[in-house]
BASEZA-421106 format. One record per atom (N, C-alpha, C): atom name; x, y negated, z negated; residue in three letters. Coordinates in nm, 2 decimals, always signed. Layout:
+------+--------+--------+--------+-----+
| atom |     xx |     yy |     zz | res |
+------+--------+--------+--------+-----+
|   CA |      X |      Y |      Z | ALA |
...
+------+--------+--------+--------+-----+
This chain:
+------+--------+--------+--------+-----+
| atom |     xx |     yy |     zz | res |
+------+--------+--------+--------+-----+
|    N | -11.70 |  -3.83 |  +1.76 | MET |
|   CA | -11.69 |  -3.69 |  +1.74 | MET |
|    C | -11.78 |  -3.64 |  +1.63 | MET |
|    N | -11.79 |  -3.71 |  +1.53 | ASP |
|   CA | -11.88 |  -3.67 |  +1.42 | ASP |
|    C | -12.03 |  -3.67 |  +1.47 | ASP |
|    N | -12.06 |  -3.77 |  +1.55 | PHE |
|   CA | -12.20 |  -3.78 |  +1.61 | PHE |
|    C | -12.23 |  -3.66 |  +1.69 | PHE |
|    N | -12.14 |  -3.62 |  +1.77 | VAL |
|   CA | -12.16 |  -3.50 |  +1.86 | VAL |
|    C | -12.18 |  -3.37 |  +1.77 | VAL |
|    N | -12.10 |  -3.36 |  +1.67 | VAL |
|   CA | -12.12 |  -3.25 |  +1.58 | VAL |
|    C | -12.26 |  -3.25 |  +1.51 | VAL |
|    N | -12.30 |  -3.37 |  +1.47 | SER |
|   CA | -12.44 |  -3.38 |  +1.41 | SER |
|    C | -12.55 |  -3.34 |  +1.51 | SER |
|    N | -12.53 |  -3.38 |  +1.64 | VAL |
|   CA | -12.63 |  -3.35 |  +1.74 | VAL |
|    C | -12.63 |  -3.20 |  +1.76 | VAL |
|    N | -12.52 |  -3.14 |  +1.77 | LEU |
|   CA | -12.51 |  -2.99 |  +1.79 | LEU |
|    C | -12.58 |  -2.92 |  +1.68 | LEU |
|    N | -12.56 |  -2.97 |  +1.56 | GLU |
|   CA | -12.62 |  -2.90 |  +1.44 | GLU |
|    C | -12.77 |  -2.93 |  +1.44 | GLU |
|    N | -12.81 |  -3.05 |  +1.46 | LEU |
|   CA | -12.96 |  -3.09 |  +1.45 | LEU |
|    C | -13.04 |  -3.03 |  +1.57 | LEU |
|    N | -12.99 |  -3.04 |  +1.69 | PHE |
|   CA | -13.08 |  -3.01 |  +1.80 | PHE |
|    C | -13.05 |  -2.86 |  +1.86 | PHE |
|    N | -12.93 |  -2.81 |  +1.83 | PHE |
|   CA | -12.90 |  -2.68 |  +1.88 | PHE |
|    C | -12.88 |  -2.57 |  +1.77 | PHE |
|    N | -12.90 |  -2.61 |  +1.65 | GLY |
|   CA | -12.90 |  -2.52 |  +1.54 | GLY |
|    C | -12.77 |  -2.45 |  +1.51 | GLY |
|    N | -12.66 |  -2.52 |  +1.55 | MET |
|   CA | -12.53 |  -2.46 |  +1.53 | MET |
|    C | -12.48 |  -2.49 |  +1.38 | MET |
|    N | -12.40 |  -2.39 |  +1.34 | SER |
|   CA | -12.33 |  -2.42 |  +1.21 | SER |
|    C | -12.22 |  -2.53 |  +1.23 | SER |
|    N | -12.18 |  -2.58 |  +1.12 | THR |
|   CA | -12.07 |  -2.68 |  +1.13 | THR |
|    C | -11.95 |  -2.63 |  +1.21 | THR |
|    N | -11.91 |  -2.51 |  +1.18 | GLU |
|   CA | -11.79 |  -2.46 |  +1.24 | GLU |
|    C | -11.81 |  -2.44 |  +1.39 | GLU |
|    N | -11.93 |  -2.39 |  +1.43 | GLU |
|   CA | -11.96 |  -2.37 |  +1.57 | GLU |
|    C | -11.97 |  -2.51 |  +1.64 | GLU |
|    N | -12.03 |  -2.60 |  +1.57 | ALA |
|   CA | -12.05 |  -2.74 |  +1.63 | ALA |
|    C | -11.91 |  -2.80 |  +1.65 | ALA |
|    N | -11.82 |  -2.79 |  +1.56 | ILE |
|   CA | -11.69 |  -2.84 |  +1.57 | ILE |
|    C | -11.62 |  -2.78 |  +1.69 | ILE |
|    N | -11.63 |  -2.65 |  +1.71 | THR |
|   CA | -11.57 |  -2.58 |  +1.82 | THR |
|    C | -11.62 |  -2.63 |  +1.95 | THR |
|    N | -11.75 |  -2.65 |  +1.96 | HIS |
|   CA | -11.81 |  -2.70 |  +2.08 | HIS |
|    C | -11.77 |  -2.84 |  +2.11 | HIS |
|    N | -11.77 |  -2.93 |  +2.00 | MET |
|   CA | -11.73 |  -3.07 |  +2.02 | MET |
|    C | -11.59 |  -3.07 |  +2.07 | MET |
|    N | -11.50 |  -2.99 |  +2.02 | LEU |
|   CA | -11.36 |  -2.99 |  +2.07 | LEU |
|    C | -11.35 |  -2.95 |  +2.22 | LEU |
|    N | -11.43 |  -2.85 |  +2.25 | ARG |
|   CA | -11.44 |  -2.80 |  +2.39 | ARG |
|    C | -11.49 |  -2.92 |  +2.48 | ARG |
|    N | -11.59 |  -2.99 |  +2.44 | ILE |
|   CA | -11.65 |  -3.10 |  +2.51 | ILE |
|    C | -11.54 |  -3.21 |  +2.53 | ILE |
|    N | -11.47 |  -3.24 |  +2.42 | HIS |
|   CA | -11.37 |  -3.34 |  +2.42 | HIS |
|    C | -11.26 |  -3.31 |  +2.51 | HIS |
|    N | -11.21 |  -3.18 |  +2.51 | GLU |
|   CA | -11.10 |  -3.14 |  +2.59 | GLU |
|    C | -11.13 |  -3.11 |  +2.74 | GLU |
|    N | -11.25 |  -3.05 |  +2.76 | GLN |
|   CA | -11.29 |  -3.00 |  +2.89 | GLN |
|    C | -11.40 |  -3.09 |  +2.96 | GLN |
|    N | -11.46 |  -3.18 |  +2.88 | GLY |
|   CA | -11.56 |  -3.26 |  +2.93 | GLY |
|    C | -11.70 |  -3.21 |  +2.93 | GLY |
|    N | -11.71 |  -3.08 |  +2.89 | GLN |
|   CA | -11.85 |  -3.02 |  +2.89 | GLN |
|    C | -11.84 |  -2.88 |  +2.82 | GLN |
|    N | -11.96 |  -2.84 |  +2.77 | ALA |
|   CA | -11.97 |  -2.71 |  +2.71 | ALA |
|    C | -12.12 |  -2.67 |  +2.72 | ALA |
|    N | -12.14 |  -2.54 |  +2.72 | ILE |
|   CA | -12.28 |  -2.49 |  +2.72 | ILE |
|    C | -12.33 |  -2.49 |  +2.58 | ILE |
|    N | -12.44 |  -2.56 |  +2.55 | CYS |
|   CA | -12.49 |  -2.57 |  +2.41 | CYS |
|    C | -12.60 |  -2.48 |  +2.39 | CYS |
|    N | -12.66 |  -2.43 |  +2.49 | GLY |
|   CA | -12.77 |  -2.33 |  +2.47 | GLY |
|    C | -12.83 |  -2.30 |  +2.61 | GLY |
|    N | -12.91 |  -2.19 |  +2.61 | THR |
|   CA | -12.98 |  -2.15 |  +2.73 | THR |
|    C | -13.13 |  -2.14 |  +2.69 | THR |
|    N | -13.21 |  -2.21 |  +2.77 | TYR |
|   CA | -13.36 |  -2.22 |  +2.74 | TYR |
|    C | -13.44 |  -2.21 |  +2.86 | TYR |
|    N | -13.57 |  -2.19 |  +2.85 | TRP |
|   CA | -13.66 |  -2.20 |  +2.96 | TRP |
|    C | -13.65 |  -2.35 |  +3.00 | TRP |
|    N | -13.68 |  -2.37 |  +3.13 | TYR |
|   CA | -13.67 |  -2.51 |  +3.19 | TYR |
|    C | -13.74 |  -2.61 |  +3.11 | TYR |
|    N | -13.86 |  -2.59 |  +3.07 | GLU |
|   CA | -13.94 |  -2.69 |  +3.00 | GLU |
|    C | -13.88 |  -2.72 |  +2.86 | GLU |
|    N | -13.83 |  -2.61 |  +2.79 | GLN |
|   CA | -13.77 |  -2.63 |  +2.66 | GLN |
|    C | -13.64 |  -2.71 |  +2.68 | GLN |
|    N | -13.56 |  -2.68 |  +2.78 | ALA |
|   CA | -13.43 |  -2.75 |  +2.81 | ALA |
|    C | -13.46 |  -2.90 |  +2.84 | ALA |
|    N | -13.56 |  -2.92 |  +2.92 | GLU |
|   CA | -13.60 |  -3.06 |  +2.95 | GLU |
|    C | -13.63 |  -3.14 |  +2.83 | GLU |
|    N | -13.71 |  -3.08 |  +2.74 | GLN |
|   CA | -13.75 |  -3.15 |  +2.62 | GLN |
|    C | -13.63 |  -3.17 |  +2.52 | GLN |
|    N | -13.55 |  -3.07 |  +2.51 | LYS |
|   CA | -13.43 |  -3.08 |  +2.43 | LYS |
|    C | -13.33 |  -3.19 |  +2.48 | LYS |
|    N | -13.31 |  -3.19 |  +2.61 | ALA |
|   CA | -13.22 |  -3.30 |  +2.66 | ALA |
|    C | -13.28 |  -3.43 |  +2.64 | ALA |
|    N | -13.41 |  -3.45 |  +2.66 | SER |
|   CA | -13.48 |  -3.57 |  +2.64 | SER |
|    C | -13.47 |  -3.62 |  +2.49 | SER |
|    N | -13.49 |  -3.52 |  +2.40 | ASP |
|   CA | -13.48 |  -3.55 |  +2.25 | ASP |
|    C | -13.34 |  -3.60 |  +2.22 | ASP |
|    N | -13.24 |  -3.52 |  +2.27 | VAL |
|   CA | -13.10 |  -3.56 |  +2.24 | VAL |
|    C | -13.06 |  -3.70 |  +2.30 | VAL |
|    N | -13.10 |  -3.73 |  +2.42 | LEU |
|   CA | -13.07 |  -3.86 |  +2.48 | LEU |
|    C | -13.15 |  -3.97 |  +2.40 | LEU |
|    N | -13.27 |  -3.95 |  +2.36 | ALA |
|   CA | -13.34 |  -4.05 |  +2.28 | ALA |
|    C | -13.27 |  -4.07 |  +2.15 | ALA |
|    N | -13.23 |  -3.97 |  +2.08 | PHE |
|   CA | -13.16 |  -3.98 |  +1.95 | PHE |
|    C | -13.03 |  -4.05 |  +1.97 | PHE |
|    N | -12.96 |  -4.02 |  +2.08 | ALA |
|   CA | -12.83 |  -4.09 |  +2.11 | ALA |
|    C | -12.85 |  -4.24 |  +2.13 | ALA |
|    N | -12.96 |  -4.27 |  +2.21 | GLY |
|   CA | -12.99 |  -4.41 |  +2.23 | GLY |
|    C | -13.03 |  -4.49 |  +2.11 | GLY |
|    N | -13.11 |  -4.42 |  +2.02 | GLU |
|   CA | -13.15 |  -4.48 |  +1.89 | GLU |
|    C | -13.03 |  -4.51 |  +1.81 | GLU |
|    N | -12.92 |  -4.43 |  +1.82 | ASN |
|   CA | -12.80 |  -4.45 |  +1.74 | ASN |
|    C | -12.69 |  -4.51 |  +1.81 | ASN |
|    N | -12.72 |  -4.57 |  +1.93 | HIS |
|   CA | -12.62 |  -4.65 |  +2.01 | HIS |
|    C | -12.50 |  -4.57 |  +2.04 | HIS |
|    N | -12.52 |  -4.44 |  +2.08 | HIS |
|   CA | -12.41 |  -4.36 |  +2.13 | HIS |
|    C | -12.43 |  -4.32 |  +2.28 | HIS |
|    N | -12.33 |  -4.34 |  +2.36 | PRO |
|   CA | -12.34 |  -4.31 |  +2.50 | PRO |
|    C | -12.32 |  -4.17 |  +2.53 | PRO |
|    N | -12.41 |  -4.08 |  +2.48 | LEU |
|   CA | -12.40 |  -3.94 |  +2.49 | LEU |
|    C | -12.46 |  -3.89 |  +2.63 | LEU |
|    N | -12.39 |  -3.79 |  +2.69 | LYS |
|   CA | -12.44 |  -3.74 |  +2.81 | LYS |
|    C | -12.49 |  -3.60 |  +2.78 | LYS |
|    N | -12.61 |  -3.56 |  +2.84 | CYS |
|   CA | -12.67 |  -3.43 |  +2.82 | CYS |
|    C | -12.72 |  -3.39 |  +2.96 | CYS |
|    N | -12.68 |  -3.28 |  +3.01 | VAL |
|   CA | -12.71 |  -3.24 |  +3.15 | VAL |
|    C | -12.78 |  -3.10 |  +3.15 | VAL |
|    N | -12.88 |  -3.09 |  +3.22 | LEU |
|   CA | -12.95 |  -2.96 |  +3.25 | LEU |
|    C | -12.88 |  -2.90 |  +3.37 | LEU |
|    N | -12.85 |  -2.77 |  +3.35 | GLN |
|   CA | -12.79 |  -2.70 |  +3.46 | GLN |
|    C | -12.85 |  -2.56 |  +3.47 | GLN |
|    N | -12.89 |  -2.52 |  +3.59 | GLU |
|   CA | -12.95 |  -2.39 |  +3.61 | GLU |
|    C | -12.85 |  -2.28 |  +3.58 | GLU |
|    N | -12.90 |  -2.18 |  +3.51 | ALA |
|   CA | -12.81 |  -2.06 |  +3.48 | ALA |
|    C | -12.79 |  -1.98 |  +3.60 | ALA |
|    N | -12.67 |  -1.91 |  +3.61 | ASP |
|   CA | -12.64 |  -1.83 |  +3.72 | ASP |
|    C | -12.72 |  -1.70 |  +3.71 | ASP |
+------+--------+--------+--------+-----+
């Protein structure tokens, strides 16, 4: 849970309080919207998050989803 909070702060610019709220939503509901970006930005952000998770040996999932 601490790792997820760190990722949300580092990669999505969330405050600690906001990151904790998102982490709990992810924990309880299995997902949360962490941001809305242009496709190329979202692709890069997801790639960066997954690389960071791998480097730190955390099986984190990050999914791109088209906005409605």
